MOPAC internal coordinates of N, CA, C and O (Angstrom, degrees):
PM7 1SCF
backbone

  N    0.0000 0     0.00 0     0.00 0    0    0    0
  C    1.4394 1     0.00 0     0.00 0    1    0    0
  C    1.5279 1   109.21 1     0.00 0    2    1    0
  O    1.2310 1   120.35 1   -26.09 1    3    2    1
  N    1.3043 1   116.93 1   153.91 1    3    2    1
  C    1.4614 1   122.77 1  -172.46 1    5    3    2
  C    1.5193 1   112.15 1   -58.03 1    6    5    3
  O    1.2310 1   119.85 1   135.62 1    7    6    5
  N    1.3132 1   117.89 1   -44.38 1    7    6    5
  C    1.4626 1   121.17 1  -177.59 1    9    7    6
  C    1.5221 1   111.15 1   -66.35 1   10    9    7
  O    1.2310 1   119.92 1   136.95 1   11   10    9
  N    1.3254 1   117.75 1   -43.05 1   11   10    9
  C    1.4644 1   120.21 1   177.99 1   13   11   10
  C    1.5235 1   110.94 1   -61.55 1   14   13   11
  O    1.2310 1   120.29 1   139.90 1   15   14   13
  N    1.3296 1   117.06 1   -40.10 1   15   14   13
  C    1.4618 1   121.10 1   177.73 1   17   15   14
  C    1.5315 1   110.58 1   -63.33 1   18   17   15
  O    1.2310 1   120.49 1   138.06 1   19   18   17
  N    1.3129 1   116.66 1   -41.94 1   19   18   17
  C    1.4625 1   121.70 1   177.86 1   21   19   18
  C    1.5326 1   110.78 1   -61.09 1   22   21   19
  O    1.2310 1   120.35 1   137.36 1   23   22   21
  N    1.3153 1   116.94 1   -42.64 1   23   22   21
  C    1.4689 1   121.03 1   179.22 1   25   23   22
  C    1.5242 1   111.37 1   -63.35 1   26   25   23
  O    1.2310 1   120.29 1   136.89 1   27   26   25
  N    1.3234 1   117.04 1   -43.11 1   27   26   25
  C    1.4658 1   120.84 1   179.87 1   29   27   26
  C    1.5234 1   111.34 1   -64.36 1   30   29   27
  O    1.2310 1   120.49 1   136.16 1   31   30   29
  N    1.3330 1   116.67 1   -43.84 1   31   30   29
  C    1.4665 1   119.98 1   179.13 1   33   31   30
  C    1.5196 1   111.09 1   -62.82 1   34   33   31
  O    1.2310 1   120.31 1   139.17 1   35   34   33
  N    1.3229 1   117.02 1   -40.83 1   35   34   33
  C    1.4581 1   120.63 1   178.89 1   37   35   34
  C    1.5153 1   111.84 1   -62.05 1   38   37   35
  O    1.2310 1   120.58 1   139.09 1   39   38   37
  N    1.3165 1   116.49 1   -40.91 1   39   38   37
  C    1.4659 1   119.93 1   179.64 1   41   39   38
  C    1.5223 1   110.62 1   -66.81 1   42   41   39
  O    1.2310 1   119.97 1   139.34 1   43   42   41
  N    1.3385 1   117.66 1   -40.66 1   43   42   41
  C    1.4656 1   120.68 1   179.28 1   45   43   42
  C    1.5225 1   111.04 1   -65.26 1   46   45   43
  O    1.2310 1   120.25 1   139.69 1   47   46   45
  N    1.3235 1   117.13 1   -40.31 1   47   46   45
  C    1.4682 1   120.99 1  -176.56 1   49   47   46
  C    1.5180 1   113.10 1   -76.48 1   50   49   47
  O    1.2310 1   120.20 1   142.37 1   51   50   49
  N    1.3264 1   117.23 1   -37.63 1   51   50   49
  C    1.4578 1   120.45 1  -170.44 1   53   51   50
  C    1.5238 1   114.01 1  -115.74 1   54   53   51
  O    1.2310 1   119.90 1   178.26 1   55   54   53
  N    1.3282 1   117.79 1    -1.74 1   55   54   53
  C    1.4523 1   120.75 1   178.63 1   57   55   54
  C    1.5159 1   114.62 1    79.11 1   58   57   55
  O    1.2310 1   120.11 1   176.47 1   59   58   57
  N    1.3014 1   117.39 1    -3.53 1   59   58   57
  C    1.4578 1   121.48 1   175.75 1   61   59   58
  C    1.5171 1   107.63 1  -149.58 1   62   61   59
  O    1.2310 1   121.18 1   -19.83 1   63   62   61
  N    1.2906 1   115.35 1   160.17 1   63   62   61
  C    1.4577 1   117.40 1   179.97 1   65   63   62
  C    1.5208 1   110.59 1  -115.23 1   66   65   63
  O    1.2310 1   121.67 1   -27.96 1   67   66   65
  N    1.3092 1   114.40 1   152.04 1   67   66   65
  C    1.4539 1   120.67 1   172.50 1   69   67   66
  C    1.5213 1   105.88 1   -85.81 1   70   69   67
  O    1.2310 1   120.58 1   -49.62 1   71   70   69
  N    1.2955 1   116.49 1   130.38 1   71   70   69
  C    1.4664 1   121.02 1  -176.72 1   73   71   70
  C    1.5336 1   110.86 1   -59.44 1   74   73   71
  O    1.2310 1   121.38 1   -34.74 1   75   74   73
  N    1.3200 1   114.97 1   145.26 1   75   74   73
  C    1.4566 1   121.09 1   179.31 1   77   75   74
  C    1.5263 1   111.47 1   -57.06 1   78   77   75
  O    1.2310 1   120.62 1   143.67 1   79   78   77
  N    1.3191 1   116.41 1   -36.33 1   79   78   77
  C    1.4687 1   120.14 1   179.47 1   81   79   78
  C    1.5278 1   111.40 1   -63.15 1   82   81   79
  O    1.2310 1   120.23 1   145.32 1   83   82   81
  N    1.3222 1   117.16 1   -34.68 1   83   82   81
  C    1.4698 1   121.00 1   178.43 1   85   83   82
  C    1.5202 1   109.81 1   -67.72 1   86   85   83
  O    1.2310 1   120.21 1   137.17 1   87   86   85
  N    1.3299 1   117.20 1   -42.83 1   87   86   85
  C    1.4661 1   120.75 1   177.25 1   89   87   86
  C    1.5208 1   110.88 1   -61.22 1   90   89   87
  O    1.2310 1   120.62 1   137.40 1   91   90   89
  N    1.3267 1   116.43 1   -42.60 1   91   90   89
  C    1.4592 1   120.24 1  -179.54 1   93   91   90
  C    1.5285 1   111.11 1   -65.76 1   94   93   91
  O    1.2310 1   120.04 1   138.88 1   95   94   93
  N    1.3216 1   117.53 1   -41.12 1   95   94   93
  C    1.4594 1   120.50 1   178.09 1   97   95   94
  C    1.5173 1   110.70 1   -63.70 1   98   97   95
  O    1.2310 1   120.53 1   139.23 1   99   98   97
  N    1.3383 1   116.60 1   -40.77 1   99   98   97
  C    1.4662 1   120.38 1   178.18 1  101   99   98
  C    1.5303 1   110.48 1   -62.58 1  102  101   99
  O    1.2310 1   120.47 1   138.69 1  103  102  101
  N    1.3219 1   116.71 1   -41.31 1  103  102  101
  C    1.4693 1   120.55 1   178.87 1  105  103  102
  C    1.5230 1   110.66 1   -63.89 1  106  105  103
  O    1.2310 1   120.29 1   137.43 1  107  106  105
  N    1.3091 1   117.06 1   -42.57 1  107  106  105
  C    1.4657 1   120.37 1   179.37 1  109  107  106
  C    1.5193 1   111.30 1   -64.22 1  110  109  107
  O    1.2310 1   120.23 1   139.85 1  111  110  109
  N    1.3276 1   117.16 1   -40.15 1  111  110  109
  C    1.4627 1   120.67 1   177.96 1  113  111  110
  C    1.5291 1   110.36 1   -64.43 1  114  113  111
  O    1.2310 1   120.56 1   140.14 1  115  114  113
  N    1.3262 1   116.54 1   -39.86 1  115  114  113
  C    1.4637 1   120.72 1   177.66 1  117  115  114
  C    1.5236 1   110.54 1   -64.53 1  118  117  115
  O    1.2310 1   120.05 1   135.80 1  119  118  117
  N    1.3289 1   117.51 1   -44.20 1  119  118  117
  C    1.4654 1   121.17 1   176.91 1  121  119  118
  C    1.5234 1   111.20 1   -58.71 1  122  121  119
  O    1.2310 1   121.03 1   136.59 1  123  122  121
  N    1.3216 1   115.64 1   -43.41 1  123  122  121
  C    1.4504 1   119.94 1  -178.04 1  125  123  122
  C    1.5266 1   111.31 1   -63.80 1  126  125  123
  O    1.2310 1   120.08 1   149.17 1  127  126  125
  N    1.3253 1   117.45 1   -30.83 1  127  126  125
  C    1.4659 1   121.83 1  -179.26 1  129  127  126
  C    1.5350 1   112.62 1   -78.64 1  130  129  127
  O    1.2310 1   120.17 1   166.98 1  131  130  129
  N    1.3185 1   117.28 1   -13.02 1  131  130  129
  C    1.4598 1   120.73 1  -178.34 1  133  131  130
  C    1.5307 1   110.77 1   -73.77 1  134  133  131
  O    1.2310 1   120.70 1   -30.00 1  135  134  133
  N    1.3381 1   116.26 1   150.00 1  135  134  133
  C    1.4727 1   120.25 1   179.89 1  137  135  134
  C    1.5343 1   111.88 1   -78.61 1  138  137  135
  O    1.2310 1   120.95 1  -116.22 1  139  138  137
  N    1.3177 1   115.79 1    63.78 1  139  138  137
  C    1.4653 1   122.87 1  -177.91 1  141  139  138
  C    1.5287 1   107.65 1  -128.23 1  142  141  139
  O    1.2310 1   120.63 1   -39.19 1  143  142  141
  N    1.3287 1   116.40 1   140.81 1  143  142  141
  C    1.4649 1   119.89 1   172.14 1  145  143  142
  C    1.5295 1   106.70 1   -90.77 1  146  145  143
  O    1.2310 1   120.95 1   -88.70 1  147  146  145
  N    1.3281 1   115.78 1    91.30 1  147  146  145
  C    1.4575 1   121.28 1  -174.41 1  149  147  146
  C    1.5262 1   112.18 1   -64.22 1  150  149  147
  O    1.2310 1   119.54 1   157.94 1  151  150  149
  N    1.3289 1   118.48 1   -22.06 1  151  150  149
  C    1.4607 1   121.28 1   178.86 1  153  151  150
  C    1.5227 1   111.29 1   -66.15 1  154  153  151
  O    1.2310 1   120.23 1   157.86 1  155  154  153
  N    1.3343 1   117.17 1   -22.14 1  155  154  153
  C    1.4628 1   120.71 1   178.96 1  157  155  154
  C    1.5302 1   113.28 1   -82.09 1  158  157  155
  O    1.2310 1   120.01 1   169.25 1  159  158  157
  N    1.3265 1   117.59 1   -10.75 1  159  158  157
  C    1.4650 1   121.42 1   178.20 1  161  159  158
  C    1.5209 1   107.45 1   -81.61 1  162  161  159
  O    1.2310 1   120.92 1   -69.28 1  163  162  161
  N    1.3332 1   115.85 1   110.72 1  163  162  161
  C    1.4577 1   119.25 1  -173.92 1  165  163  162
  C    1.5136 1   115.79 1  -113.13 1  166  165  163
  O    1.2310 1   120.28 1   163.77 1  167  166  165
  N    1.3260 1   117.07 1   -16.23 1  167  166  165
  C    1.4646 1   120.51 1  -178.36 1  169  167  166
  C    1.5204 1   109.43 1  -135.64 1  170  169  167
  O    1.2310 1   121.04 1   -11.52 1  171  170  169
  N    1.3255 1   115.61 1   168.48 1  171  170  169
  C    1.4614 1   119.66 1   176.19 1  173  171  170
  C    1.5285 1   110.89 1   -62.57 1  174  173  171
  O    1.2310 1   120.53 1   142.75 1  175  174  173
  N    1.3328 1   116.58 1   -37.25 1  175  174  173
  C    1.4628 1   119.58 1   178.36 1  177  175  174
  C    1.5316 1   110.85 1   -64.64 1  178  177  175
  O    1.2310 1   120.50 1   139.49 1  179  178  177
  N    1.3327 1   116.64 1   -40.51 1  179  178  177
  C    1.4660 1   120.16 1   175.38 1  181  179  178
  C    1.5243 1   110.59 1   -59.73 1  182  181  179
  O    1.2310 1   120.79 1   137.33 1  183  182  181
  N    1.3248 1   116.09 1   -42.67 1  183  182  181
  C    1.4582 1   120.76 1  -179.57 1  185  183  182
  C    1.5249 1   110.86 1   -63.56 1  186  185  183
  O    1.2310 1   120.42 1   135.29 1  187  186  185
  N    1.3377 1   116.81 1   -44.71 1  187  186  185
  C    1.4715 1   120.20 1   178.23 1  189  187  186
  C    1.5291 1   111.08 1   -58.95 1  190  189  187
  O    1.2310 1   120.59 1   133.36 1  191  190  189
  N    1.3179 1   116.48 1   -46.64 1  191  190  189
  C    1.4612 1   120.74 1  -179.23 1  193  191  190
  C    1.5301 1   111.38 1   -64.57 1  194  193  191
  O    1.2310 1   120.93 1   139.13 1  195  194  193
  N    1.3257 1   115.82 1   -40.87 1  195  194  193
  C    1.4594 1   120.12 1   178.97 1  197  195  194
  C    1.5221 1   110.26 1   -63.05 1  198  197  195
  O    1.2310 1   120.33 1   135.28 1  199  198  197
  N    1.3277 1   116.97 1   -44.72 1  199  198  197
  C    1.4615 1   120.61 1  -179.73 1  201  199  198
  C    1.5236 1   111.89 1   -67.35 1  202  201  199
  O    1.2310 1   120.11 1   142.21 1  203  202  201
  N    1.3334 1   117.40 1   -37.79 1  203  202  201
  C    1.4678 1   120.00 1   176.29 1  205  203  202
  C    1.5216 1   110.61 1   -62.78 1  206  205  203
  O    1.2310 1   120.65 1   137.10 1  207  206  205
  N    1.3345 1   116.36 1   -42.90 1  207  206  205
  C    1.4571 1   120.22 1   177.89 1  209  207  206
  C    1.5194 1   111.95 1   -63.70 1  210  209  207
  O    1.2310 1   120.68 1   139.14 1  211  210  209
  N    1.3184 1   116.30 1   -40.86 1  211  210  209
  C    1.4591 1   121.21 1   178.61 1  213  211  210
  C    1.5242 1   110.67 1   -64.73 1  214  213  211
  O    1.2310 1   120.45 1   136.90 1  215  214  213
  N    1.3205 1   116.75 1   -43.10 1  215  214  213
  C    1.4631 1   121.06 1   177.38 1  217  215  214
  C    1.5270 1   110.67 1   -59.82 1  218  217  215
  O    1.2310 1   120.42 1   136.27 1  219  218  217
  N    1.3109 1   116.80 1   -43.73 1  219  218  217
  C    1.4621 1   121.54 1   179.18 1  221  219  218
  C    1.5267 1   111.18 1   -61.51 1  222  221  219
  O    1.2310 1   120.80 1   136.47 1  223  222  221
  N    1.3299 1   116.07 1   -43.53 1  223  222  221
  C    1.4731 1   120.20 1   179.43 1  225  223  222
  C    1.5277 1   111.16 1   -63.63 1  226  225  223
  O    1.2310 1   120.54 1   138.14 1  227  226  225
  N    1.3208 1   116.58 1   -41.86 1  227  226  225
  C    1.4702 1   120.56 1   179.98 1  229  227  226
  C    1.5253 1   110.36 1   -65.44 1  230  229  227
  O    1.2310 1   120.42 1   136.57 1  231  230  229
  N    1.3277 1   116.80 1   -43.43 1  231  230  229
  C    1.4661 1   119.84 1  -179.84 1  233  231  230
  C    1.5232 1   111.00 1   -65.37 1  234  233  231
  O    1.2310 1   119.39 1   145.00 1  235  234  233
  N    1.3173 1   118.77 1   -35.00 1  235  234  233
  C    1.4571 1   120.56 1   178.98 1  237  235  234
  C    1.5300 1   110.70 1   -68.93 1  238  237  235
  O    1.2310 1   120.04 1   147.82 1  239  238  237
  N    1.3236 1   117.53 1   -32.18 1  239  238  237
  C    1.4582 1   121.21 1   175.81 1  241  239  238
  C    1.5246 1   109.95 1   -67.83 1  242  241  239
  O    1.2310 1   119.99 1   138.01 1  243  242  241
  N    1.3346 1   117.62 1   -41.99 1  243  242  241
  C    1.4654 1   121.64 1   178.26 1  245  243  242
  C    1.5245 1   111.08 1   -58.37 1  246  245  243
  O    1.2310 1   120.24 1   139.80 1  247  246  245
  N    1.3157 1   117.15 1   -40.20 1  247  246  245
  C    1.4619 1   121.88 1  -177.35 1  249  247  246
  C    1.5260 1   110.34 1   -68.05 1  250  249  247
  O    1.2310 1   120.33 1   142.31 1  251  250  249
  N    1.3311 1   116.98 1   -37.69 1  251  250  249
  C    1.4519 1   120.76 1  -178.10 1  253  251  250
  C    1.5169 1   112.85 1   -68.47 1  254  253  251
  O    1.2310 1   119.46 1   151.28 1  255  254  253
  N    1.3267 1   118.63 1   -28.72 1  255  254  253
  C    1.4725 1   121.68 1  -176.80 1  257  255  254
  C    1.4629 1   112.00 1   -75.58 1  258  257  255
  O    1.2310 1   120.10 1   180.00 1  259  258  257

């Protein structure tokens, strides 16, 4: 899985790993900072669509810079 791979690479590069819980907390904080009304996400399909839209918005910002 992507997160486990990230943890392994971090340990190989830096000699220690950042705990999975820290990565998850960072992701949740990032989600909370996004301009999304998370209370409106009611299903897994809603979540997928919301995340796809968010990814698209972020990528369009990267292109503009």
